[in-house]
C-alpha positions, 0 to 999 in steps of 0.5 A: 711894308707887308708882313712877308717882307718884313718876316724875310728881312728878319730871316735875313738878319738872323742869317747874317748874325749866325754867319758871323758867329760861326766865323764864316765868310759870306762866300762859305755861307753863300756856297752852302745855301747854294747861292753866289757870293754877290747874291747873299752880299746883296740880301745882307745889304738889304738891296733885294730880298729872296723871293724863291721859296726854295730858297727861303726854305734854305734859309730856315733850315740854316737857321734852324741847323746853326742858330741858337742851340743848334746841335750842329753848331760849330766853327767850321774852317773855310777850307772845307768848302773850296 
């Protein structure tokens, strides 16, 4: 497995961990990233990996914003995104 693919897998693991810590459903997180629920679900299950640089940048931004010590980290109700 090449380095870029390993890095992407690690980003998805981190994304899932943060999503879970925030208490967000896959649907809520997918909406925030601008992808469908089924796309995020396939990423998290390891069936496919995002390849678009735009999406990878969005994931990086999500991790930076909501990851450990992120200043914007808070539990968000799903109703806020419907």
